[in-house]
C-alpha positions in Angstrom: -71.0 -1.3 10.7 -68.8 1.7 10.0 -66.7 -0.2 7.4 -69.9 -1.3 5.7 -71.1 2.3 5.6 -67.9 3.6 4.1 -67.9 0.9 1.5 -71.5 1.6 0.6 -70.6 5.3 0.1 -67.7 4.3 -2.2 -70.1 2.1 -4.2 -72.6 4.9 -4.5 -69.8 7.2 -5.7 -68.6 4.7 -8.2 -72.2 4.3 -9.6 -72.5 8.1 -9.9 -69.2 8.4 -11.7 -70.2 5.6 -14.1 -73.6 7.2 -14.7 -72.3 10.6 -15.4 -69.5 9.5 -17.7 -71.7 6.9 -19.5 -69.2 4.1 -18.7 -70.4 0.6 -18.3 -71.1 -0.3 -14.7 -68.7 -2.6 -13.1 -68.5 -4.7 -9.9 -72.2 -5.5 -9.9 -71.4 -8.7 -7.9 -69.5 -6.7 -5.3 -72.3 -4.2 -4.9 -75.0 -6.9 -4.8 -72.9 -8.6 -2.0 -72.9 -5.3 -0.1 -76.6 -5.1 -0.5 -77.0 -8.7 0.7 -74.7 -8.1 3.6 -76.7 -5.0 4.7 -79.9 -7.0 4.6 -78.3 -9.8 6.6 -76.9 -7.3 9.1 -80.2 -5.5 9.6 -82.0 -8.9 9.9 -79.5 -10.0 12.5 -80.0 -6.7 14.4 -83.8 -7.2 14.3 -83.7 -10.6 15.7 -80.7 -10.7 18.0 -80.6 -7.2 19.4 -84.3 -6.4 19.3 -83.8 -3.4 17.1 -87.6 -3.0 16.6 -88.0 -2.5 20.4 -85.6 0.5 20.3 -87.7 2.4 17.8 -90.1 4.6 19.7 -92.3 6.4 17.1 -94.8 4.3 15.2 -94.2 6.3 11.9 -90.4 5.5 12.1 -91.2 1.9 12.9 -93.4 1.7 9.7 -90.8 3.5 7.6 -88.1 1.3 8.9 -90.0 -1.8 7.8 -90.9 -0.2 4.4 -87.2 0.5 3.8 -86.2 -2.9 5.0 -88.7 -4.6 2.7 -87.6 -2.4 -0.2 -83.9 -3.3 0.2 -84.8 -7.0 0.6 -86.9 -6.9 -2.6 -84.2 -5.1 -4.5 -81.7 -7.7 -3.3 -83.8 -10.4 -4.7 -84.7 -8.6 -7.9 -81.1 -7.6 -8.6 -79.8 -11.1 -8.0 -81.4 -12.0 -11.3 -79.6 -9.1 -12.9 -76.3 -10.0 -11.5 -76.6 -13.6 -12.7 -77.8 -12.5 -16.2 -75.1 -9.7 -16.3 -77.8 -7.1 -17.0 -76.1 -4.2 -15.4 -78.2 -1.9 -13.3 -77.4 0.9 -11.0 -77.3 0.2 -7.3 -77.6 3.9 -6.2 -81.1 3.8 -4.8 -80.9 0.6 -2.8 -77.5 1.5 -1.5 -78.8 4.9 -0.4 -81.6 3.1 1.5 -79.0 0.8 3.0 -77.3 3.9 4.5 -80.7 5.0 5.9 -81.2 1.7 7.5 -77.7 1.8 9.1 -78.5 5.3 10.3 -81.6 4.0 12.0 -79.4 1.3 13.6 -77.0 3.9 14.9 -79.4 6.6 16.1 -82.7 4.5 16.5 -84.5 7.4 14.8 -84.7 9.0 11.4 -84.5 12.4 13.0 -80.9 12.9 12.1 -79.0 15.5 10.0 -78.3 12.8 7.4 -81.9 11.8 6.6 -82.7 14.9 4.5 -79.6 14.8 2.2 -80.0 11.0 1.7 -83.7 11.4 0.9 -82.9 14.2 -1.5 -80.2 12.0 -3.1 -82.6 9.1 -3.4 -85.3 11.3 -4.9 -82.9 13.0 -7.3 -81.7 9.7 -8.6 -85.3 8.4 -9.1 -86.4 11.6 -10.9 -83.3 11.3 -13.1 -84.4 7.8 -14.0 -88.0 9.0 -14.7 -86.7 11.8 -17.0 -84.4 9.4 -18.8 -87.3 7.0 -19.5 -89.5 9.9 -20.7 -86.8 11.5 -22.9 -85.4 8.4 -24.4 -88.7 6.5 -24.4 -86.6 3.3 -24.7 -88.4 1.4 -22.0 -91.6 1.8 -20.0 -91.3 2.5 -16.3 -90.7 -0.9 -14.6 -92.1 -2.3 -11.3 -88.8 -1.3 -9.6 -89.2 2.3 -10.8 -92.7 2.3 -9.3 -91.4 0.7 -6.1 -88.7 3.4 -5.9 -91.3 6.2 -6.2 -93.4 4.5 -3.4 -90.3 4.5 -1.2 -89.5 8.1 -2.0 -93.0 9.1 -1.1 -92.7 7.1 2.2 -89.4 8.9 2.9 -90.9 12.3 2.3 -94.0 11.7 4.4 -92.7 9.6 7.3 -89.0 10.5 7.3 -88.9 14.2 6.4 -92.3 15.7 7.1 -92.7 13.8 10.4 -89.6 15.6 11.8 -90.0 19.0 10.2 -91.4 20.5 13.4 -88.3 19.5 15.3 -86.1 21.1 12.7 -88.1 24.3 12.8 -88.0 24.3 16.6 -84.3 23.7 16.5 -83.7 26.7 14.2 -86.0 28.9 16.4 -84.1 27.9 19.5 -80.8 28.9 17.8 -82.3 32.3 16.8 -83.7 32.9 20.3 -80.4 31.9 22.0 -78.4 34.5 20.0 
C-alpha cells in the first residue's frame, strides 16, 4: 500500500509538471493501471477485510462510497481514453485514490492529509473550469460535473464534518501553553 501511495504521488507530480509546461501527457497506460490497481485494492479490502465495518461515522461511510464510486467510474471512463490515445490528466482521480488509501490506513477522513488533498483536488477542478471558460474550446463534460460533485462532497462530508475537532484541537493547544 505504501509503494502504491508513493507511485500515485509521483504520477500526480508528473501530471502537474506536464500541465504547467504544456508538454504532452505521457504514460497514460501506466497511470490508468495505477488507477485500476487502486480500485482493485480497495475492492479487495472492502470484501476481504471488511473495511466498511471499520468506518464508524455514517458521513465518512457515505463519503467513502462516493469516492470509491467516483474512482471506479473514472477508471471505466478513462479506459476509453487510454485505448483511443486521447490524453487526459489523471490528477483528480489519483488524488481521490490517495484519499481512499488514507481511509484504509486511518479508517477516518479526520487526518491532517484530508484538507491539503481536498484543496489540491478543488484547485485542479477550478483550474479546469477556468480553462474551459477562458478558452471556450469545449463545454464542461460529464466528468467535469462529476468532479465538482465529488469536490462538494469532500467539502461537506470530509472537511466541514471534522472542522469542530480541528478547532477543539487548536483550542487545546492554546490552553495547554
